[in-house]
KOLLO-905382 format. One line per 3 residues: their letters; for each residue x, y, z of C-alpha. Coordinates in nm, 2 decimals. Layout:
<recs>
A = X/Y/Z  ...
</recs>
This chain:
<recs>
MTV = 11.92/11.97/10.51  11.62/11.93/10.27  11.46/11.59/10.18
LIT = 11.26/11.56/9.87  10.98/11.31/9.90  10.82/11.18/9.59
APY = 10.67/10.87/9.74  10.32/10.88/9.90  10.39/10.98/10.26
NEE = 10.14/11.07/10.52  10.16/11.41/10.71  10.27/11.26/11.04
GRK = 10.57/11.09/10.87  10.66/11.41/10.69  10.65/11.61/11.02
ELE = 10.88/11.36/11.18  11.13/11.40/10.90  11.12/11.78/10.94
KLF = 11.22/11.74/11.29  11.49/11.51/11.20  11.64/11.69/10.89
GSV = 11.50/12.04/10.89  11.31/12.08/10.58  11.08/11.86/10.36
VYQ = 10.96/11.91/10.00  10.67/11.68/9.91  10.60/11.61/9.54
SWK = 10.43/11.28/9.53  10.43/11.10/9.20  10.07/11.04/9.25
ENG = 10.00/11.41/9.19  10.21/11.38/8.87  10.00/11.08/8.76
RAY = 10.30/10.86/8.71  10.65/10.80/8.84  10.91/11.08/8.76
REE = 11.14/11.02/8.48  11.52/11.07/8.52  11.53/11.42/8.39
ELI = 11.22/11.52/8.58  11.36/11.38/8.91  11.69/11.57/8.85
QLL = 11.50/11.89/8.80  11.30/11.84/9.13  11.61/11.78/9.32
QES = 11.79/12.08/9.18  11.50/12.31/9.23  11.45/12.20/9.59
NAT = 11.82/12.18/9.66  11.75/11.85/9.83  12.03/11.64/9.98
GLI = 11.81/11.35/10.08  11.56/11.17/9.86  11.26/10.94/9.94
TEL = 11.12/10.76/9.63  10.89/10.48/9.54  10.88/10.43/9.17
DQV = 11.08/10.70/9.00  11.40/10.64/8.80  11.69/10.70/9.02
TEN = 11.98/10.64/8.78  12.35/10.70/8.75  12.27/11.03/8.59
VFA = 12.06/11.13/8.89  12.35/11.06/9.12  12.60/11.24/8.90
SMP = 12.38/11.54/8.89  12.33/11.55/9.27  12.68/11.50/9.42
ALS = 12.57/11.63/9.75  12.29/11.36/9.79  12.35/11.19/10.13
FVG = 12.08/10.92/10.12  11.80/10.76/9.92  11.50/10.59/10.08
VCR = 11.30/10.36/9.87  10.93/10.27/9.97  10.94/9.93/9.82
GMP = 11.01/9.57/9.91  11.32/9.59/9.69  11.49/9.91/9.56
SNV = 11.46/9.79/9.20  11.41/10.15/9.06  11.74/10.26/9.21
DVT = 12.09/10.21/9.06  12.22/10.08/9.39  12.57/10.02/9.24
AAS = 12.59/10.39/9.15  12.49/10.49/9.50  12.73/10.25/9.66
NRD = 13.02/10.38/9.45  12.95/10.72/9.59  12.90/10.59/9.95
IPV = 12.53/10.69/9.96  12.31/10.46/10.17  12.00/10.32/10.01
FYT = 11.73/10.24/10.26  11.42/10.02/10.16  11.10/9.90/10.33
PGR = 11.07/9.52/10.31  10.76/9.38/10.46  10.56/9.70/10.40
NAQ = 10.29/9.50/10.21  10.32/9.18/10.40  9.97/9.22/10.58
AVA = 9.81/9.32/10.25  9.94/9.02/10.05  9.87/8.79/10.34
EMF = 9.50/8.90/10.38  9.45/8.88/10.00  9.61/8.53/9.99
IGN = 9.36/8.41/10.25  9.07/8.58/10.08  9.15/8.44/9.73
VIS = 9.22/8.09/9.84  8.89/8.09/10.03  8.72/8.24/9.73
FLR = 8.87/7.98/9.50  8.79/7.68/9.73  8.43/7.80/9.77
HTN = 8.38/7.90/9.40  8.28/8.25/9.50  8.36/8.42/9.17
TSN = 8.20/8.16/8.95  7.89/8.12/9.17  7.84/8.49/9.18
QWL = 7.86/8.51/8.79  7.61/8.21/8.77  7.38/8.40/9.00
QDG = 7.41/8.72/8.81  7.34/8.53/8.48  7.01/8.41/8.63
KWN = 7.09/8.05/8.62  6.94/7.96/8.96  6.63/7.82/8.79
SDY = 6.57/7.49/8.96  6.50/7.38/9.32  6.68/7.55/9.62
LQA = 6.94/7.30/9.64  7.07/7.35/9.29  7.35/7.60/9.39
YAK = 7.42/7.40/9.70  7.51/7.09/9.50  7.67/7.28/9.21
FKG = 7.91/7.49/9.39  8.00/7.28/9.70  8.36/7.36/9.79
NEI = 8.63/7.30/10.04  8.75/7.45/10.36  9.10/7.60/10.41
TGK = 9.11/7.46/10.76  9.34/7.16/10.81  9.51/7.20/10.47
TVG = 9.88/7.18/10.43  10.02/7.49/10.28  10.37/7.52/10.13
MVG = 10.57/7.83/10.10  10.84/7.88/9.84  11.02/8.17/10.00
FGA = 10.96/8.25/10.36  11.04/8.61/10.42  10.81/8.87/10.56
VGQ = 10.51/8.79/10.34  10.54/8.42/10.38  10.57/8.44/10.76
RIA = 10.28/8.68/10.78  10.07/8.43/10.58  10.18/8.15/10.81
KLL = 10.08/8.34/11.11  9.72/8.39/10.98  9.71/8.03/10.88
TAF = 9.74/7.91/11.23  9.39/8.03/11.30  9.29/7.76/11.04
DCK = 9.49/7.48/11.19  9.68/7.46/10.87  10.03/7.28/10.86
VLY = 10.29/7.51/10.70  10.60/7.39/10.51  10.84/7.63/10.37
YDP = 11.15/7.63/10.15  11.40/7.91/10.19  11.78/7.85/10.22
YVH = 11.82/8.20/10.37  11.56/8.16/10.65  11.57/7.95/10.97
HDH = 11.25/7.98/11.17  11.21/7.81/11.51  10.84/7.82/11.53
QLY = 10.71/7.47/11.60  10.42/7.49/11.36  10.64/7.58/11.06
EKV = 10.85/7.31/10.91  11.16/7.38/10.68  11.17/7.12/10.41
SLE = 11.31/7.07/10.05  11.16/7.24/9.76  11.05/6.90/9.63
KVF = 10.86/6.83/9.94  10.68/7.16/9.93  10.54/7.07/9.61
SDS = 10.46/6.71/9.67  10.30/6.74/10.02  10.11/7.06/9.99
DIV = 9.75/7.12/9.92  9.84/7.48/9.84  10.17/7.60/9.70
SVH = 10.24/7.97/9.75  10.53/8.15/9.59  10.71/8.45/9.75
LPR = 11.03/8.49/9.55  11.21/8.81/9.43  11.32/8.83/9.08
TDD = 11.70/8.74/9.07  11.93/8.55/8.84  11.88/8.24/9.06
TLG = 11.49/8.25/9.06  11.41/8.32/8.69  11.23/8.02/8.58
LID = 11.30/7.83/8.89  10.96/7.68/8.92  10.91/7.43/8.62
RSY = 10.74/7.12/8.51  10.97/6.91/8.74  10.80/7.06/9.05
FDL = 10.45/7.08/8.90  10.46/6.71/8.83  10.50/6.65/9.21
MKE = 10.18/6.83/9.29  9.86/6.66/9.39  9.59/6.68/9.14
SAI = 9.38/6.85/9.40  9.64/7.11/9.48  9.63/7.49/9.41
FVN = 9.93/7.69/9.29  9.95/8.06/9.40  10.18/8.33/9.27
TSR = 10.17/8.68/9.42  10.54/8.76/9.38  10.68/8.76/9.02
AVV = 10.56/8.58/8.72  10.90/8.52/8.58  11.01/8.30/8.85
VNR = 10.78/8.03/8.71  10.83/7.87/8.36  10.54/8.00/8.16
EDL = 10.48/7.72/7.93  10.51/7.45/8.21  10.25/7.63/8.42
LSV = 10.02/7.69/8.13  10.03/7.32/8.02  9.95/7.18/8.37
LKE = 9.66/7.41/8.40  9.52/7.33/8.05  9.57/6.96/8.11
SKI = 9.41/6.99/8.46  9.71/6.82/8.62  9.64/7.04/8.92
RGA = 9.31/7.19/9.06  9.40/7.54/8.95  9.60/7.85/9.01
ILD = 9.55/8.19/9.18  9.77/8.45/8.99  9.82/8.81/9.08
VFY = 10.12/8.87/8.85  10.18/8.82/8.49  10.46/8.80/8.24
HEP = 10.36/9.14/8.09  10.18/9.41/8.28  9.94/9.53/8.13
PEE = 9.87/9.18/8.01  9.93/9.08/7.65  9.77/8.80/7.45
SDY = 9.99/8.53/7.61  9.89/8.64/7.96  9.52/8.63/7.88
EFI = 9.58/8.25/7.81  9.60/8.22/8.18  9.34/8.48/8.28
SLP = 9.08/8.31/8.06  9.13/7.97/8.19  8.83/7.84/8.40
NVL = 9.05/7.70/8.67  9.24/8.03/8.73  9.15/8.31/8.97
ATP = 9.33/8.61/8.83  9.37/8.96/8.99  9.56/9.25/8.84
HLA = 9.86/9.28/9.06  9.65/9.40/9.36  9.79/9.19/9.65
GAT = 9.99/9.47/9.79  9.75/9.74/9.70  9.61/9.89/10.02
FEV = 9.61/10.24/10.17  9.76/10.10/10.48  10.07/9.98/10.30
EDH = 10.17/10.35/10.25  10.15/10.40/10.62  10.36/10.09/10.68
HVT = 10.64/10.21/10.45  10.65/10.55/10.64  10.69/10.38/10.96
ILN = 10.97/10.14/10.84  11.16/10.41/10.66  11.13/10.68/10.94
EAL = 11.26/10.42/11.20  11.56/10.35/10.98  11.64/10.71/10.92
KKW = 11.61/10.80/11.28  11.85/10.54/11.37  12.09/10.63/11.09
KGE = 12.08/11.00/11.17  12.07/10.97/11.56  12.29/10.68/11.62
KTL = 12.53/10.75/11.34  12.53/10.38/11.24  12.51/10.17/10.93
NIP = 12.39/9.87/11.14  12.03/9.89/11.02  11.85/9.58/10.86
TLY = 11.66/9.80/10.62  11.98/9.96/10.48  12.01/9.77/10.15
NRN = 12.37/9.84/10.06  12.51/9.85/10.41  12.79/9.60/10.32
DLT = 12.91/9.82/10.03  12.95/10.14/10.23  13.27/10.26/10.38
AEV = 13.18/10.57/10.57  12.96/10.62/10.86  12.71/10.91/10.89
</recs>
């Protein structure tokens, strides 16, 4: 069996798959300079005669599955297999594996770093210093940029999956109280309290959103929730911009109804003029969708996916948490 890997995949992980399946063809999209389009992916699969595919960003469409009837599995190195036509795979009884939590540590660390930077005015004070504005006594900056500590704050999570739980774990070092809203998660840790969505917004000093894009989450966070926030509170979004009502968030920021926002995601990427309305606000710390961008994330997805494939191949089971469409499959390995 040959497995085509177009996702970034370290050498150790590729060797493991060679032992497991027999042959690996490695054609990372990074070498291509972009993700493979449908027709390019079909050509790669046909040329390699692959019956397994590990992808990250490529277009794995109905036509890909139709062109490769012998395909036995697809592995997706992402938190959600959003680049794959999962219905087409399920209709052919093809398992689709994915790697939830691969970027949990990366996002969690950036959350901590950006919140501290925001509270301590790191970016604005750095620009002030570069602009040569420290021209008075030695206490000028001390008074101008005095900030707050993250320690002791109440942090509310909207969504408490792998990322939210990893952030919560790091926050215990800062003696933070963690509230969370997630109808699908029940956590028994005594330091984390499951509450209503309204209470997350009303009681938190920092509200952080960790939601996937679904029909239920589109525009979920609107003015009714922002109006519950403390004037001193910070809103953080490192998940998807579209889960937040754009106009409502923009208005509360422009009106200074809350202290500000830390945004890593936008309604258009690359940003358009409407997104720069947020980016240019003085009470917004904006980063260009970098929360999950670490080299270590690629190692994490290799570990998660290889463990799933070894279980699938070795134990001939579909009872694997990272098998996305396991409830839609009828055949075992």
